[in-house]
N, C-alpha and C positions, 0 to 999 in steps of 0.2 A: 505954501513951504518953498525956500528956494535952496537948492543943492546943488553944488558943483555947476552952476551958471544956468539951472533950468528951474523952472517954476511947476508945483506940484500941489496937488488938492488932497489933502488928507482927508479920510472919508471917518465917519463915527464906527462904520463896521469894520474898519482894519485896512481897508481897501485903500490903493493911492492912485488916484487919477493924474494922469499925464497928458494935460490939454493939448499940447504941441503935437503929440505923437497920437492923440486918440486912443491912448493905451492905458488900461486899468490893469494895476499890479495887485496882485494878491498873495500871500505867504502861506506855508503850513494849513491848508485847507485839512487834512487827516481825514478825509472821506473814509467812511466804513470802518472809522475807529471801534463804534461799540460791537458791529458785527465780529472784527477782529477777536474782539473781548469773548465773546460768545463763544468762540470757537475753543477758547482755554476755558471754558467752564465758568466765565462771569456773567451772567445775565442781568445784562443792563438794558434799558430801553432803547430801542435801535433807531432813535429818530434825529442822529446827529446830521446824517448826510442831507434829508431832507430839509433841514433847518438851515445849514451852511448853503445847500443851492438856492433854496428860495432867497436868501441874503443876496446872494451873488447875483441873481438875476434881476433883483431889485435895482442894485448897483449898475449894473449892466446898462438898464433900462434909463435909468435917473441921468447917467452920464454920456450914452449914446456912445459907449467906445466902439471902435471898430477893430481892437485888438485886445486879448486878454492875455497876459503873462501871468501863470502860476509858477512861483518862485521853488517848486520844489515841497516834497512831502504832501503831496496833493492828495495821495491816498495812504493811510495808515501803515499798509502792508501792500507789496506789488500785486497780491491776489483780490485785494478789493476791488479792482477794476473787473473783476468777475463776480462779486458778489451785489451788486447793485440792485436792488430792488425795480419791479418795471416801471413804476412812477418815477423813481428817481432817475433811471435810466433814459426814460421818454423825456423828463427834462433836460437833462444834460444834452442829449443828441440836440433839441432843440435850441438850447444855448450854444453848442458849438456852430450851429448853423447862423448865427446870428452876429458874430465875428470872427475875424482871425483867433485863434487858439494858439499858444506855444505852451506846453508842459516842460518845463526844466525838473531833472532828475534830481531827486533827495536822497537823504540817507535811509528815510522807509521805503521810497520807491524809486530803486536806481534802474529798474528796467523799461524798456520802451513798451506802448500799448498800442491799441487800434482803436481809441474811443474819438478820433476826429483831432485835427490840427497835426503839429508838428511835435516832437519829442527830441530835445537835446538838453547838452549838459549847459551849457550858457550861450546867452545871446546879447550882443551889441547893439545899441540905438544910439545915433547922435553922442557919440563918443562916452557912453555910459555903460557899463558891464553889467549886466542882471544874472545872477548866480544864485545858488541855494545856500552856501556856509559863506559865513563873511571870513574875509582874509586880511592879515595884520599886514599892515603897511600899503594897503591897496589904495587906489585912487579912483574915485568915480564910480564905485563898485556899490551895488544896492542888492542886499541879500534878505534872506528869512533866517529859519533855523533856530534861533536861540529864543524867539517868544518874548521880546522883552516887556517887560513892564516898569512902572515906576510908581514909588511911595513917597509923598509928599507931606511934609509937616507944616501947617498954614492955624496960626491963631488957636493954639492947643489942641487941635484935630488932625488926624492923619487918613489920607484917601490912599489907595494902591490902586492902580488901573494899568490894561496894556496901554502900549505906547507906540511911537514911531520915535528911532532916535538917531542922532547924526552928528557928524563934526565936520560937514563941506566934502569929507574925504569918502567915509563910508557910511552907508544910510542901511539900518536894519528894522524891517516893517515887523508888527505885530502878528502874532498867530490868527488867522482867519476864520478856522474851524470853531465851530459853535462847541465841541467838547476839549478843546486845548488849554492845558495851563498855561502857566508865565515864569519869567525868572526875573528879580530885579536886576537892574541893570547895573548897579552897584556890588553885584555877588562877584565872586571869582570868576565865574565863566565869560564874563565881558573883560577882565582885566587885560589890558594892553590894546585892546582893540581900537579904543578912540581916544583924540586928545582932548583933555577936559577944557582947556580954555577954549574951544570952540564949539563945544556941545549943545545941541538944541534937541529939546525933548517936547515932545506933544503929546498927551495923554487922551484917551478917548472918554467920550461922555457919552451920554444916552442918545441927545442929539443932535451932538457936535464935538467937536476938539479943542483941545486947551493946550495952548504953549505954556509950559511952566520954568520957571528960572530953576537952574542946575544947583543954585544955592540952597532950595529948597528941598531938594532929594536927602532921602533917607534910606538906612537899610532895613530890609524885612520884608 
């Protein structure tokens, strides 16, 4: 995937590997989401954090990333940094020793924490700005927040999957967390963010990613 003069590898997990910078980008991990629900009386299986961290460790080892940037909403709530189970905390500690970590603040987790690495609001590398929320009219911006998905209609059948989407000015990554939802990129939430003439969409598959023509996109 080429964006703003740089080459990236979109991963089936929803991560984005920037070879030239040896940097793995992920968005919206939403760690400890189920434990947050449990505090509100919704007793759901609390396995989401472990599943997300296992996938992230696999991506780090496969790519050999020397830096990881999490583009905000890494935790579903700020207090999620204090509710990690022992196994999940040990795995996270091990992973933060594997590479330089940068945690960007999101709307769900705006406060800094002490889990290792740097806590920032945004960061710039090689002329690109990495942040949590997309901005209208931005140039060279990589963000998350909106959990993009695409629905395509081909030969009488429709498929809906999380996706990467960009117009060579703004890129939005899919949500990486195992218990996150998604929003169709044709919905009002994305209105005005992209120039449709230059839109590129890459959907996540089980074992690979699939570029799709914007002409095949449908709502829903």
